[in-house]
Each structure stands twice: as structure tokens, then as C-alpha cells.
mmCIF file as Biopython writes it, N, C-alpha, C and O atoms, coordinates in Angstrom:
data_model
#
loop_
_atom_site.group_PDB
_atom_site.id
_atom_site.type_symbol
_atom_site.label_atom_id
_atom_site.label_alt_id
_atom_site.label_comp_id
_atom_site.label_asym_id
_atom_site.label_entity_id
_atom_site.label_seq_id
_atom_site.pdbx_PDB_ins_code
_atom_site.Cartn_x
_atom_site.Cartn_y
_atom_site.Cartn_z
_atom_site.occupancy
_atom_site.B_iso_or_equiv
_atom_site.auth_seq_id
_atom_site.auth_asym_id
_atom_site.pdbx_PDB_model_num
ATOM 1   N N  . MET A ? 1  ? -32.493 90.402  80.211  1.0 0.0 1  A 1 
ATOM 2   C CA . MET A ? 1  ? -33.785 90.235  79.743  1.0 0.0 1  A 1 
ATOM 3   C C  . MET A ? 1  ? -34.297 92.066  79.379  1.0 0.0 1  A 1 
ATOM 4   O O  . MET A ? 1  ? -34.362 93.152  79.955  1.0 0.0 1  A 1 
ATOM 5   N N  . ARG A ? 2  ? -34.553 91.470  78.092  1.0 0.0 2  A 1 
ATOM 6   C CA . ARG A ? 2  ? -35.502 92.822  77.925  1.0 0.0 2  A 1 
ATOM 7   C C  . ARG A ? 2  ? -36.697 93.679  77.955  1.0 0.0 2  A 1 
ATOM 8   O O  . ARG A ? 2  ? -37.210 93.551  76.843  1.0 0.0 2  A 1 
ATOM 9   N N  . THR A ? 3  ? -37.399 94.490  78.665  1.0 0.0 3  A 1 
ATOM 10  C CA . THR A ? 3  ? -38.338 95.031  78.911  1.0 0.0 3  A 1 
ATOM 11  C C  . THR A ? 3  ? -38.718 96.060  78.527  1.0 0.0 3  A 1 
ATOM 12  O O  . THR A ? 3  ? -37.847 96.918  78.383  1.0 0.0 3  A 1 
ATOM 13  N N  . ASN A ? 4  ? -39.978 96.389  78.234  1.0 0.0 4  A 1 
ATOM 14  C CA . ASN A ? 4  ? -39.778 98.462  78.162  1.0 0.0 4  A 1 
ATOM 15  C C  . ASN A ? 4  ? -41.086 98.477  79.225  1.0 0.0 4  A 1 
ATOM 16  O O  . ASN A ? 4  ? -42.000 97.658  79.327  1.0 0.0 4  A 1 
ATOM 17  N N  . ILE A ? 5  ? -40.818 99.775  80.015  1.0 0.0 5  A 1 
ATOM 18  C CA . ILE A ? 5  ? -41.514 100.109 81.022  1.0 0.0 5  A 1 
ATOM 19  C C  . ILE A ? 5  ? -41.468 101.665 81.356  1.0 0.0 5  A 1 
ATOM 20  O O  . ILE A ? 5  ? -40.429 102.312 81.224  1.0 0.0 5  A 1 
ATOM 21  N N  . GLU A ? 6  ? -42.633 102.208 81.785  1.0 0.0 6  A 1 
ATOM 22  C CA . GLU A ? 6  ? -42.809 103.640 81.447  1.0 0.0 6  A 1 
ATOM 23  C C  . GLU A ? 6  ? -42.457 103.722 82.922  1.0 0.0 6  A 1 
ATOM 24  O O  . GLU A ? 6  ? -43.137 103.214 83.812  1.0 0.0 6  A 1 
ATOM 25  N N  . LEU A ? 7  ? -41.395 104.370 83.092  1.0 0.0 7  A 1 
ATOM 26  C CA . LEU A ? 7  ? -40.680 105.075 84.616  1.0 0.0 7  A 1 
ATOM 27  C C  . LEU A ? 7  ? -40.772 106.477 85.343  1.0 0.0 7  A 1 
ATOM 28  O O  . LEU A ? 7  ? -39.786 107.178 85.114  1.0 0.0 7  A 1 
ATOM 29  N N  . ASP A ? 8  ? -41.450 106.885 85.928  1.0 0.0 8  A 1 
ATOM 30  C CA . ASP A ? 8  ? -41.150 108.097 86.942  1.0 0.0 8  A 1 
ATOM 31  C C  . ASP A ? 8  ? -39.985 108.812 86.465  1.0 0.0 8  A 1 
ATOM 32  O O  . ASP A ? 8  ? -38.907 108.260 86.683  1.0 0.0 8  A 1 
ATOM 33  N N  . ALA A ? 9  ? -39.970 110.194 85.714  1.0 0.0 9  A 1 
ATOM 34  C CA . ALA A ? 9  ? -39.310 110.957 85.890  1.0 0.0 9  A 1 
ATOM 35  C C  . ALA A ? 9  ? -38.551 111.201 86.622  1.0 0.0 9  A 1 
ATOM 36  O O  . ALA A ? 9  ? -37.321 111.188 86.655  1.0 0.0 9  A 1 
ATOM 37  N N  . ASP A ? 10 ? -39.794 111.593 87.657  1.0 0.0 10 A 1 
ATOM 38  C CA . ASP A ? 10 ? -39.575 112.667 89.005  1.0 0.0 10 A 1 
ATOM 39  C C  . ASP A ? 10 ? -39.238 111.507 90.090  1.0 0.0 10 A 1 
ATOM 40  O O  . ASP A ? 10 ? -39.611 111.768 91.234  1.0 0.0 10 A 1 
ATOM 41  N N  . LEU A ? 11 ? -38.580 110.250 89.892  1.0 0.0 11 A 1 
ATOM 42  C CA . LEU A ? 11 ? -38.074 109.438 90.960  1.0 0.0 11 A 1 
ATOM 43  C C  . LEU A ? 11 ? -36.764 109.162 90.315  1.0 0.0 11 A 1 
ATOM 44  O O  . LEU A ? 11 ? -35.690 108.917 90.863  1.0 0.0 11 A 1 
ATOM 45  N N  . LEU A ? 12 ? -37.115 109.264 88.751  1.0 0.0 12 A 1 
ATOM 46  C CA . LEU A ? 12 ? -35.593 108.675 88.235  1.0 0.0 12 A 1 
ATOM 47  C C  . LEU A ? 12 ? -34.664 109.661 88.218  1.0 0.0 12 A 1 
ATOM 48  O O  . LEU A ? 12 ? -33.486 109.488 87.905  1.0 0.0 12 A 1 
ATOM 49  N N  . GLN A ? 13 ? -35.457 111.336 88.746  1.0 0.0 13 A 1 
ATOM 50  C CA . GLN A ? 13 ? -34.611 112.230 88.764  1.0 0.0 13 A 1 
ATOM 51  C C  . GLN A ? 13 ? -34.152 112.767 90.387  1.0 0.0 13 A 1 
ATOM 52  O O  . GLN A ? 13 ? -33.292 113.630 90.564  1.0 0.0 13 A 1 
ATOM 53  N N  . GLU A ? 14 ? -34.711 112.253 91.221  1.0 0.0 14 A 1 
ATOM 54  C CA . GLU A ? 14 ? -33.987 112.217 92.612  1.0 0.0 14 A 1 
ATOM 55  C C  . GLU A ? 14 ? -32.915 111.286 92.511  1.0 0.0 14 A 1 
ATOM 56  O O  . GLU A ? 14 ? -31.821 111.850 92.544  1.0 0.0 14 A 1 
ATOM 57  N N  . ALA A ? 15 ? -32.853 109.820 92.378  1.0 0.0 15 A 1 
ATOM 58  C CA . ALA A ? 15 ? -32.590 108.806 93.001  1.0 0.0 15 A 1 
ATOM 59  C C  . ALA A ? 15 ? -30.872 109.186 92.078  1.0 0.0 15 A 1 
ATOM 60  O O  . ALA A ? 15 ? -29.751 108.956 92.531  1.0 0.0 15 A 1 
ATOM 61  N N  . ALA A ? 16 ? -31.188 109.753 90.845  1.0 0.0 16 A 1 
ATOM 62  C CA . ALA A ? 16 ? -29.312 110.277 90.272  1.0 0.0 16 A 1 
ATOM 63  C C  . ALA A ? 16 ? -29.498 111.577 90.934  1.0 0.0 16 A 1 
ATOM 64  O O  . ALA A ? 16 ? -28.671 112.332 90.423  1.0 0.0 16 A 1 
ATOM 65  N N  . ARG A ? 17 ? -30.157 112.183 91.791  1.0 0.0 17 A 1 
ATOM 66  C CA . ARG A ? 17 ? -29.433 113.281 92.553  1.0 0.0 17 A 1 
ATOM 67  C C  . ARG A ? 17 ? -28.308 112.663 93.670  1.0 0.0 17 A 1 
ATOM 68  O O  . ARG A ? 17 ? -27.153 112.841 94.057  1.0 0.0 17 A 1 
ATOM 69  N N  . LEU A ? 18 ? -29.512 111.798 93.904  1.0 0.0 18 A 1 
ATOM 70  C CA . LEU A ? 18 ? -29.020 111.479 95.285  1.0 0.0 18 A 1 
ATOM 71  C C  . LEU A ? 18 ? -27.813 110.335 95.438  1.0 0.0 18 A 1 
ATOM 72  O O  . LEU A ? 18 ? -26.992 110.113 96.328  1.0 0.0 18 A 1 
ATOM 73  N N  . THR A ? 19 ? -27.994 109.936 94.608  1.0 0.0 19 A 1 
ATOM 74  C CA . THR A ? 19 ? -26.970 108.697 94.270  1.0 0.0 19 A 1 
ATOM 75  C C  . THR A ? 19 ? -25.751 108.856 93.657  1.0 0.0 19 A 1 
ATOM 76  O O  . THR A ? 19 ? -24.730 108.168 93.674  1.0 0.0 19 A 1 
ATOM 77  N N  . GLY A ? 20 ? -26.211 110.492 92.794  1.0 0.0 20 A 1 
ATOM 78  C CA . GLY A ? 20 ? -25.041 110.522 91.197  1.0 0.0 20 A 1 
ATOM 79  C C  . GLY A ? 20 ? -24.724 109.334 90.198  1.0 0.0 20 A 1 
ATOM 80  O O  . GLY A ? 20 ? -24.013 109.405 89.195  1.0 0.0 20 A 1 
ATOM 81  N N  . ILE A ? 21 ? -25.321 108.359 90.625  1.0 0.0 21 A 1 
ATOM 82  C CA . ILE A ? 21 ? -25.692 107.610 89.325  1.0 0.0 21 A 1 
ATOM 83  C C  . ILE A ? 21 ? -26.408 108.200 87.979  1.0 0.0 21 A 1 
ATOM 84  O O  . ILE A ? 21 ? -27.307 108.933 88.390  1.0 0.0 21 A 1 
ATOM 85  N N  . ARG A ? 22 ? -26.400 108.198 86.317  1.0 0.0 22 A 1 
ATOM 86  C CA . ARG A ? 22 ? -26.545 108.809 85.889  1.0 0.0 22 A 1 
ATOM 87  C C  . ARG A ? 22 ? -27.724 107.979 84.864  1.0 0.0 22 A 1 
ATOM 88  O O  . ARG A ? 22 ? -28.673 108.611 84.400  1.0 0.0 22 A 1 
ATOM 89  N N  . THR A ? 23 ? -27.554 106.662 84.613  1.0 0.0 23 A 1 
ATOM 90  C CA . THR A ? 23 ? -27.742 106.067 83.672  1.0 0.0 23 A 1 
ATOM 91  C C  . THR A ? 23 ? -29.115 105.155 84.264  1.0 0.0 23 A 1 
ATOM 92  O O  . THR A ? 23 ? -29.054 104.556 85.337  1.0 0.0 23 A 1 
ATOM 93  N N  . LYS A ? 24 ? -30.104 105.153 83.563  1.0 0.0 24 A 1 
ATOM 94  C CA . LYS A ? 24 ? -31.661 104.481 84.269  1.0 0.0 24 A 1 
ATOM 95  C C  . LYS A ? 24 ? -31.297 102.897 84.229  1.0 0.0 24 A 1 
ATOM 96  O O  . LYS A ? 24 ? -32.017 102.271 85.008  1.0 0.0 24 A 1 
ATOM 97  N N  . ARG A ? 25 ? -30.424 102.138 83.567  1.0 0.0 25 A 1 
ATOM 98  C CA . ARG A ? 25 ? -30.710 100.718 83.778  1.0 0.0 25 A 1 
ATOM 99  C C  . ARG A ? 25 ? -30.017 100.731 85.176  1.0 0.0 25 A 1 
ATOM 100 O O  . ARG A ? 25 ? -30.510 100.041 86.069  1.0 0.0 25 A 1 
ATOM 101 N N  . VAL A ? 26 ? -28.473 101.764 85.506  1.0 0.0 26 A 1 
ATOM 102 C CA . VAL A ? 26 ? -28.106 101.089 86.509  1.0 0.0 26 A 1 
ATOM 103 C C  . VAL A ? 26 ? -29.087 101.726 87.611  1.0 0.0 26 A 1 
ATOM 104 O O  . VAL A ? 26 ? -29.745 100.828 88.137  1.0 0.0 26 A 1 
ATOM 105 N N  . LEU A ? 27 ? -29.428 103.163 88.187  1.0 0.0 27 A 1 
ATOM 106 C CA . LEU A ? 27 ? -30.322 103.134 88.840  1.0 0.0 27 A 1 
ATOM 107 C C  . LEU A ? 27 ? -31.806 102.489 89.381  1.0 0.0 27 A 1 
ATOM 108 O O  . LEU A ? 27 ? -32.330 102.685 90.478  1.0 0.0 27 A 1 
ATOM 109 N N  . VAL A ? 28 ? -32.547 101.264 87.718  1.0 0.0 28 A 1 
ATOM 110 C CA . VAL A ? 28 ? -33.556 100.809 88.090  1.0 0.0 28 A 1 
ATOM 111 C C  . VAL A ? 28 ? -32.850 99.122  88.753  1.0 0.0 28 A 1 
ATOM 112 O O  . VAL A ? 28 ? -33.410 98.117  89.191  1.0 0.0 28 A 1 
ATOM 113 N N  . ARG A ? 29 ? -31.476 99.470  88.549  1.0 0.0 29 A 1 
ATOM 114 C CA . ARG A ? 29 ? -30.257 97.751  88.922  1.0 0.0 29 A 1 
ATOM 115 C C  . ARG A ? 29 ? -30.754 97.943  89.804  1.0 0.0 29 A 1 
ATOM 116 O O  . ARG A ? 29 ? -31.818 97.377  90.052  1.0 0.0 29 A 1 
ATOM 117 N N  . MET A ? 30 ? -29.899 99.278  91.080  1.0 0.0 30 A 1 
ATOM 118 C CA . MET A ? 30 ? -29.915 99.578  92.057  1.0 0.0 30 A 1 
ATOM 119 C C  . MET A ? 30 ? -30.980 99.323  92.783  1.0 0.0 30 A 1 
ATOM 120 O O  . MET A ? 30 ? -30.847 98.470  93.661  1.0 0.0 30 A 1 
ATOM 121 N N  . GLY A ? 31 ? -32.487 100.074 92.592  1.0 0.0 31 A 1 
ATOM 122 C CA . GLY A ? 31 ? -33.624 99.662  93.438  1.0 0.0 31 A 1 
ATOM 123 C C  . GLY A ? 31 ? -33.834 98.154  93.473  1.0 0.0 31 A 1 
ATOM 124 O O  . GLY A ? 31 ? -34.387 97.629  94.439  1.0 0.0 31 A 1 
ATOM 125 N N  . LEU A ? 32 ? -33.532 97.666  92.749  1.0 0.0 32 A 1 
ATOM 126 C CA . LEU A ? 32 ? -34.242 96.523  92.679  1.0 0.0 32 A 1 
ATOM 127 C C  . LEU A ? 32 ? -32.964 95.969  93.397  1.0 0.0 32 A 1 
ATOM 128 O O  . LEU A ? 32 ? -33.373 95.774  94.541  1.0 0.0 32 A 1 
ATOM 129 N N  . GLN A ? 33 ? -32.197 95.760  93.376  1.0 0.0 33 A 1 
ATOM 130 C CA . GLN A ? 33 ? -30.969 95.524  94.321  1.0 0.0 33 A 1 
ATOM 131 C C  . GLN A ? 33 ? -31.020 95.604  95.436  1.0 0.0 33 A 1 
ATOM 132 O O  . GLN A ? 33 ? -30.502 94.686  96.072  1.0 0.0 33 A 1 
ATOM 133 N N  . ALA A ? 34 ? -31.671 96.743  96.188  1.0 0.0 34 A 1 
ATOM 134 C CA . ALA A ? 34 ? -32.409 97.380  97.368  1.0 0.0 34 A 1 
ATOM 135 C C  . ALA A ? 34 ? -33.482 96.588  98.038  1.0 0.0 34 A 1 
ATOM 136 O O  . ALA A ? 34 ? -33.673 96.192  99.187  1.0 0.0 34 A 1 
ATOM 137 N N  . LEU A ? 35 ? -34.204 96.491  96.737  1.0 0.0 35 A 1 
ATOM 138 C CA . LEU A ? 35 ? -35.763 95.809  97.386  1.0 0.0 35 A 1 
ATOM 139 C C  . LEU A ? 35 ? -35.102 94.524  97.718  1.0 0.0 35 A 1 
ATOM 140 O O  . LEU A ? 35 ? -35.529 94.025  98.759  1.0 0.0 35 A 1 
ATOM 141 N N  . ILE A ? 36 ? -34.262 93.920  97.168  1.0 0.0 36 A 1 
ATOM 142 C CA . ILE A ? 36 ? -34.064 92.755  97.846  1.0 0.0 36 A 1 
ATOM 143 C C  . ILE A ? 36 ? -33.808 92.028  98.799  1.0 0.0 36 A 1 
ATOM 144 O O  . ILE A ? 36 ? -33.993 90.920  99.302  1.0 0.0 36 A 1 
ATOM 145 N N  . GLU A ? 37 ? -33.251 93.131  98.915  1.0 0.0 37 A 1 
ATOM 146 C CA . GLU A ? 37 ? -31.684 93.422  100.690 1.0 0.0 37 A 1 
ATOM 147 C C  . GLU A ? 37 ? -32.672 93.544  101.514 1.0 0.0 37 A 1 
ATOM 148 O O  . GLU A ? 37 ? -32.571 93.247  102.704 1.0 0.0 37 A 1 
ATOM 149 N N  . SER A ? 38 ? -33.950 94.085  100.865 1.0 0.0 38 A 1 
ATOM 150 C CA . SER A ? 38 ? -34.519 94.773  102.224 1.0 0.0 38 A 1 
ATOM 151 C C  . SER A ? 38 ? -35.518 93.852  102.424 1.0 0.0 38 A 1 
ATOM 152 O O  . SER A ? 38 ? -35.374 93.379  103.551 1.0 0.0 38 A 1 
ATOM 153 N N  . LYS A ? 39 ? -36.608 93.304  101.771 1.0 0.0 39 A 1 
ATOM 154 C CA . LYS A ? 39 ? -37.042 92.042  101.737 1.0 0.0 39 A 1 
ATOM 155 C C  . LYS A ? 39 ? -36.694 90.970  102.385 1.0 0.0 39 A 1 
ATOM 156 O O  . LYS A ? 39 ? -37.599 90.469  103.053 1.0 0.0 39 A 1 
ATOM 157 N N  . ARG A ? 40 ? -35.138 90.173  102.425 1.0 0.0 40 A 1 
ATOM 158 C CA . ARG A ? 40 ? -34.648 89.192  102.537 1.0 0.0 40 A 1 
ATOM 159 C C  . ARG A ? 40 ? -34.067 89.627  103.967 1.0 0.0 40 A 1 
ATOM 160 O O  . ARG A ? 40 ? -33.687 88.681  104.656 1.0 0.0 40 A 1 
ATOM 161 N N  . ARG A ? 41 ? -33.923 91.037  104.580 1.0 0.0 41 A 1 
ATOM 162 C CA . ARG A ? 41 ? -33.349 91.313  106.077 1.0 0.0 41 A 1 
ATOM 163 C C  . ARG A ? 41 ? -34.676 91.552  106.673 1.0 0.0 41 A 1 
ATOM 164 O O  . ARG A ? 41 ? -34.597 91.917  107.846 1.0 0.0 41 A 1 
ATOM 165 N N  . ARG A ? 42 ? -36.229 91.423  106.064 1.0 0.0 42 A 1 
ATOM 166 C CA . ARG A ? 42 ? -37.382 91.697  106.870 1.0 0.0 42 A 1 
ATOM 167 C C  . ARG A ? 42 ? -38.118 90.086  107.452 1.0 0.0 42 A 1 
ATOM 168 O O  . ARG A ? 42 ? -39.031 89.654  108.157 1.0 0.0 42 A 1 
ATOM 169 N N  . SER A ? 43 ? -37.105 89.681  106.679 1.0 0.0 43 A 1 
ATOM 170 C CA . SER A ? 43 ? -37.803 87.981  106.302 1.0 0.0 43 A 1 
ATOM 171 C C  . SER A ? 43 ? -36.501 87.225  107.236 1.0 0.0 43 A 1 
ATOM 172 O O  . SER A ? 43 ? -36.626 86.002  107.177 1.0 0.0 43 A 1 
ATOM 173 N N  . LEU A ? 44 ? -35.500 87.583  107.933 1.0 0.0 44 A 1 
ATOM 174 C CA . LEU A ? 44 ? -34.346 87.395  108.811 1.0 0.0 44 A 1 
ATOM 175 C C  . LEU A ? 44 ? -34.756 87.419  109.961 1.0 0.0 44 A 1 
ATOM 176 O O  . LEU A ? 44 ? -34.607 86.513  110.782 1.0 0.0 44 A 1 
ATOM 177 N N  . SER A ? 45 ? -35.661 89.104  110.242 1.0 0.0 45 A 1 
ATOM 178 C CA . SER A ? 45 ? -35.744 89.960  111.464 1.0 0.0 45 A 1 
ATOM 179 C C  . SER A ? 45 ? -37.131 89.358  111.755 1.0 0.0 45 A 1 
ATOM 180 O O  . SER A ? 45 ? -37.129 89.267  112.983 1.0 0.0 45 A 1 
ATOM 181 N N  . ALA A ? 46 ? -38.205 88.937  111.351 1.0 0.0 46 A 1 
ATOM 182 C CA . ALA A ? 46 ? -39.067 87.905  111.801 1.0 0.0 46 A 1 
ATOM 183 C C  . ALA A ? 46 ? -38.721 86.275  112.915 1.0 0.0 46 A 1 
ATOM 184 O O  . ALA A ? 46 ? -39.388 85.730  113.795 1.0 0.0 46 A 1 
ATOM 185 N N  . LEU A ? 47 ? -37.502 85.995  112.353 1.0 0.0 47 A 1 
ATOM 186 C CA . LEU A ? 47 ? -36.938 85.203  112.874 1.0 0.0 47 A 1 
ATOM 187 C C  . LEU A ? 47 ? -36.743 85.194  114.328 1.0 0.0 47 A 1 
ATOM 188 O O  . LEU A ? 47 ? -36.980 84.247  115.078 1.0 0.0 47 A 1 
ATOM 189 N N  . ARG A ? 48 ? -36.315 86.272  114.625 1.0 0.0 48 A 1 
ATOM 190 C CA . ARG A ? 48 ? -36.216 86.714  116.138 1.0 0.0 48 A 1 
ATOM 191 C C  . ARG A ? 48 ? -36.815 86.037  117.041 1.0 0.0 48 A 1 
ATOM 192 O O  . ARG A ? 48 ? -38.043 86.043  117.126 1.0 0.0 48 A 1 
ATOM 193 N N  . GLY A ? 49 ? -35.928 85.249  117.970 1.0 0.0 49 A 1 
ATOM 194 C CA . GLY A ? 49 ? -36.526 84.759  119.343 1.0 0.0 49 A 1 
ATOM 195 C C  . GLY A ? 49 ? -37.405 83.621  118.907 1.0 0.0 49 A 1 
ATOM 196 O O  . GLY A ? 49 ? -38.019 82.880  119.675 1.0 0.0 49 A 1 
ATOM 197 N N  . GLN A ? 50 ? -37.403 83.550  117.408 1.0 0.0 50 A 1 
ATOM 198 C CA . GLN A ? 50 ? -38.172 81.684  117.384 1.0 0.0 50 A 1 
ATOM 199 C C  . GLN A ? 50 ? -36.320 80.498  116.851 1.0 0.0 50 A 1 
ATOM 200 O O  . GLN A ? 50 ? -36.262 79.299  116.580 1.0 0.0 50 A 1 
ATOM 201 N N  . ILE A ? 51 ? -35.307 81.414  116.904 1.0 0.0 51 A 1 
ATOM 202 C CA . ILE A ? 51 ? -34.283 80.226  117.438 1.0 0.0 51 A 1 
ATOM 203 C C  . ILE A ? 51 ? -33.628 80.072  118.120 1.0 0.0 51 A 1 
ATOM 204 O O  . ILE A ? 51 ? -32.654 80.782  118.370 1.0 0.0 51 A 1 
ATOM 205 N N  . HIS A ? 52 ? -34.035 78.845  118.776 1.0 0.0 52 A 1 
ATOM 206 C CA . HIS A ? 52 ? -33.060 78.316  119.901 1.0 0.0 52 A 1 
ATOM 207 C C  . HIS A ? 52 ? -32.520 77.831  120.334 1.0 0.0 52 A 1 
ATOM 208 O O  . HIS A ? 52 ? -33.101 76.758  120.498 1.0 0.0 52 A 1 
ATOM 209 N N  . PHE A ? 53 ? -30.907 77.770  121.078 1.0 0.0 53 A 1 
ATOM 210 C CA . PHE A ? 53 ? -30.158 77.000  120.680 1.0 0.0 53 A 1 
ATOM 211 C C  . PHE A ? 53 ? -29.885 76.626  122.097 1.0 0.0 53 A 1 
ATOM 212 O O  . PHE A ? 53 ? -30.345 77.007  123.173 1.0 0.0 53 A 1 
ATOM 213 N N  . TYR A ? 54 ? -28.671 75.454  121.621 1.0 0.0 54 A 1 
ATOM 214 C CA . TYR A ? 54 ? -29.136 74.299  122.973 1.0 0.0 54 A 1 
ATOM 215 C C  . TYR A ? 54 ? -27.842 75.253  124.463 1.0 0.0 54 A 1 
ATOM 216 O O  . TYR A ? 54 ? -26.742 75.794  124.349 1.0 0.0 54 A 1 
ATOM 217 N N  . PRO A ? 55 ? -28.619 75.054  125.480 1.0 0.0 55 A 1 
ATOM 218 C CA . PRO A ? 55 ? -27.870 75.791  126.873 1.0 0.0 55 A 1 
ATOM 219 C C  . PRO A ? 55 ? -26.604 76.322  126.726 1.0 0.0 55 A 1 
ATOM 220 O O  . PRO A ? 55 ? -26.264 77.503  126.643 1.0 0.0 55 A 1 
ATOM 221 N N  . ALA A ? 56 ? -25.536 74.676  126.688 1.0 0.0 56 A 1 
ATOM 222 C CA . ALA A ? 56 ? -24.612 74.965  126.608 1.0 0.0 56 A 1 
ATOM 223 C C  . ALA A ? 56 ? -23.821 75.349  125.261 1.0 0.0 56 A 1 
ATOM 224 O O  . ALA A ? 56 ? -22.608 75.139  125.250 1.0 0.0 56 A 1 
ATOM 225 N N  . TYR A ? 57 ? -24.273 75.753  124.432 1.0 0.0 57 A 1 
ATOM 226 C CA . TYR A ? 57 ? -23.948 76.264  123.252 1.0 0.0 57 A 1 
ATOM 227 C C  . TYR A ? 57 ? -23.226 77.727  123.542 1.0 0.0 57 A 1 
ATOM 228 O O  . TYR A ? 57 ? -23.690 78.720  124.102 1.0 0.0 57 A 1 
ATOM 229 N N  . GLU A ? 58 ? -22.264 77.559  123.111 1.0 0.0 58 A 1 
ATOM 230 C CA . GLU A ? 58 ? -21.463 78.840  123.235 1.0 0.0 58 A 1 
ATOM 231 C C  . GLU A ? 58 ? -21.747 79.849  121.894 1.0 0.0 58 A 1 
ATOM 232 O O  . GLU A ? 58 ? -21.529 79.301  120.813 1.0 0.0 58 A 1 
ATOM 233 N N  . TYR A ? 59 ? -21.970 80.529  121.869 1.0 0.0 59 A 1 
ATOM 234 C CA . TYR A ? 59 ? -22.474 81.492  120.425 1.0 0.0 59 A 1 
ATOM 235 C C  . TYR A ? 59 ? -21.180 83.002  120.477 1.0 0.0 59 A 1 
ATOM 236 O O  . TYR A ? 59 ? -20.827 83.770  119.582 1.0 0.0 59 A 1 
ATOM 237 N N  . ARG A ? 60 ? -20.906 82.936  121.473 1.0 0.0 60 A 1 
ATOM 238 C CA . ARG A ? 60 ? -19.612 84.234  121.593 1.0 0.0 60 A 1 
ATOM 239 C C  . ARG A ? 60 ? -18.219 83.284  121.266 1.0 0.0 60 A 1 
ATOM 240 O O  . ARG A ? 60 ? -17.793 83.824  120.245 1.0 0.0 60 A 1 
ATOM 241 N N  . ALA A ? 61 ? -17.398 82.295  121.549 1.0 0.0 61 A 1 
ATOM 242 C CA . ALA A ? 61 ? -16.524 81.327  121.528 1.0 0.0 61 A 1 
ATOM 243 C C  . ALA A ? 61 ? -16.807 81.181  119.866 1.0 0.0 61 A 1 
ATOM 244 O O  . ALA A ? 61 ? -15.863 81.350  119.094 1.0 0.0 61 A 1 
ATOM 245 N N  . ALA A ? 62 ? -18.330 80.817  119.293 1.0 0.0 62 A 1 
ATOM 246 C CA . ALA A ? 62 ? -18.057 80.775  117.985 1.0 0.0 62 A 1 
ATOM 247 C C  . ALA A ? 62 ? -17.819 81.787  116.546 1.0 0.0 62 A 1 
ATOM 248 O O  . ALA A ? 62 ? -17.463 81.701  115.370 1.0 0.0 62 A 1 
ATOM 249 N N  . ARG A ? 63 ? -18.169 82.531  117.306 1.0 0.0 63 A 1 
ATOM 250 C CA . ARG A ? 63 ? -18.018 84.266  116.679 1.0 0.0 63 A 1 
ATOM 251 C C  . ARG A ? 63 ? -16.634 84.824  116.648 1.0 0.0 63 A 1 
ATOM 252 O O  . ARG A ? 63 ? -16.258 85.796  115.992 1.0 0.0 63 A 1 
ATOM 253 N N  . GLU A ? 64 ? -15.656 83.782  117.764 1.0 0.0 64 A 1 
ATOM 254 C CA . GLU A ? 64 ? -14.794 84.106  117.898 1.0 0.0 64 A 1 
ATOM 255 C C  . GLU A ? 64 ? -13.506 83.868  116.880 1.0 0.0 64 A 1 
ATOM 256 O O  . GLU A ? 64 ? -12.405 84.321  116.568 1.0 0.0 64 A 1 
ATOM 257 N N  . ARG A ? 65 ? -14.651 82.612  116.541 1.0 0.0 65 A 1 
ATOM 258 C CA . ARG A ? 65 ? -13.356 81.387  115.712 1.0 0.0 65 A 1 
ATOM 259 C C  . ARG A ? 65 ? -13.878 82.200  114.107 1.0 0.0 65 A 1 
ATOM 260 O O  . ARG A ? 65 ? -13.103 82.164  113.151 1.0 0.0 65 A 1 
ATOM 261 N N  . LEU A ? 66 ? -14.813 82.675  114.029 1.0 0.0 66 A 1 
ATOM 262 C CA . LEU A ? 66 ? -14.642 83.319  112.467 1.0 0.0 66 A 1 
ATOM 263 C C  . LEU A ? 66 ? -14.107 84.507  112.252 1.0 0.0 66 A 1 
ATOM 264 O O  . LEU A ? 66 ? -14.127 85.022  111.134 1.0 0.0 66 A 1 
ATOM 265 N N  . ARG A ? 67 ? -13.502 85.144  113.424 1.0 0.0 67 A 1 
ATOM 266 C CA . ARG A ? 67 ? -12.833 86.751  112.977 1.0 0.0 67 A 1 
ATOM 267 C C  . ARG A ? 67 ? -11.733 86.260  111.982 1.0 0.0 67 A 1 
ATOM 268 O O  . ARG A ? 67 ? -11.003 87.074  111.416 1.0 0.0 67 A 1 
#
């Protein structure tokens, strides 16, 4: 999808310096991906302590099977 947006030149310059990415398109895409990942992690961490396993559930054994 095409759109026109006004970007903060200082933010773009700093992001390019820190990442080594030189194109605006890639910088914006990476920024959006980082934002999405951050929000997903937060929503998962909000579940901490709310998931209850059966007392006999062997989570360590399940982890080993995944390796």
C-alpha cells in the first residue's frame, strides 16, 4: 500500500546510524515490526501467573521433547 507520511529527519538519521540501514522504506518497515513484536511480548507477559497447569503436568519433560 502506498501512503505519504512526514517523517522526523532526526529520528531517521539516528535509526540509520544505529542500524546501518540506509533506506527509509526498510527503516519504517523494521520500526513497525519492532513495535508489533514489542506489543505481542507485552500481551504475553500480561498472562504471567494466570495460566494454571494440572498438578501432574510435567512441563520440563515437554520442553525436552521439543528439543
